[in-house]
C-alpha positions in Angstrom: 9.2 -13.6 7.7 9.5 -10.9 10.3 6.7 -8.9 8.7 4.1 -11.6 9.3 5.1 -12.2 12.9 4.8 -8.6 13.8 1.7 -7.8 11.7 -0.4 -10.9 12.1 -1.6 -10.1 15.7 -2.8 -6.7 14.5 -4.7 -8.3 11.6 -6.3 -10.9 13.9 -7.4 -8.1 16.4 -9.0 -6.1 13.6 -10.8 -9.2 12.3 -12.2 -9.9 15.7 -13.4 -6.3 16.1 -14.9 -6.3 12.6 -17.0 -9.4 13.4 -18.1 -7.9 16.7 -19.1 -4.6 15.0 -16.8 -2.6 17.3 -16.1 0.1 14.7 -14.3 2.6 17.0 -11.8 -0.2 17.8 -11.4 -1.0 14.1 -10.6 2.7 13.4 -7.9 2.7 16.1 -6.4 -0.7 15.2 -6.4 0.0 11.5 -4.4 3.2 12.1 -1.8 1.2 14.1 -1.7 -1.5 11.4 -1.2 1.1 8.6 1.7 2.7 10.5 3.4 -0.6 11.2 2.9 -1.8 7.6 4.4 1.5 6.3 7.4 1.1 8.7 8.0 -2.3 7.2 7.7 -1.1 3.7 4.4 -3.0 3.1 2.7 -0.2 1.2 -0.2 -2.2 -0.2 -1.1 -3.5 3.3 -0.9 0.0 4.6 -3.3 1.3 1.9 -5.7 -1.6 2.7 -5.6 -0.8 6.4 -6.2 2.9 5.6 -9.3 1.9 3.5 -10.6 -0.3 6.3 -10.1 2.6 8.6 -12.2 4.9 6.3 -15.0 2.3 6.1 -15.0 1.9 9.9 -15.1 5.7 10.3 -18.2 5.7 8.1 -19.7 3.0 10.2 -19.1 5.0 13.4 -20.6 8.2 11.8 -23.5 6.5 10.2 -24.5 3.4 12.3 -27.1 1.0 11.1 -28.8 -2.1 12.5 -29.5 -3.0 16.0 -26.0 -3.6 17.3 -23.7 -2.5 14.5 -22.6 -6.0 13.6 -21.5 -6.7 10.0 -24.1 -9.1 8.6 -23.7 -9.3 4.8 -25.6 -12.0 3.0 -24.9 -14.6 5.6 -21.2 -14.2 5.3 -20.8 -13.0 8.9 -23.3 -13.6 11.7 
C-alpha cells in the first residue's frame, strides 16, 4: 500500500488544519494532496482534495464566526 503511506500524512495534516479553522493552510495542503493523488492515479481522491480546496478558499474569502473554526451541529468543537 504505497499510496496510503505517502498520502496519509497529508490527509492527517489537512484534518488538523480543518479542525483548527486554518483555512489558508487547508488551501495549500489540499493543493499538494490533489497533486500527489493525481501522480499516484488516485483520481477520486484528487477530486475530493480539489473540492476541499474550493470550500477552504470560500472560507478564506468569506470568513464567519469569531475564530473561523468549523463548528457544525456539535460535530467539531
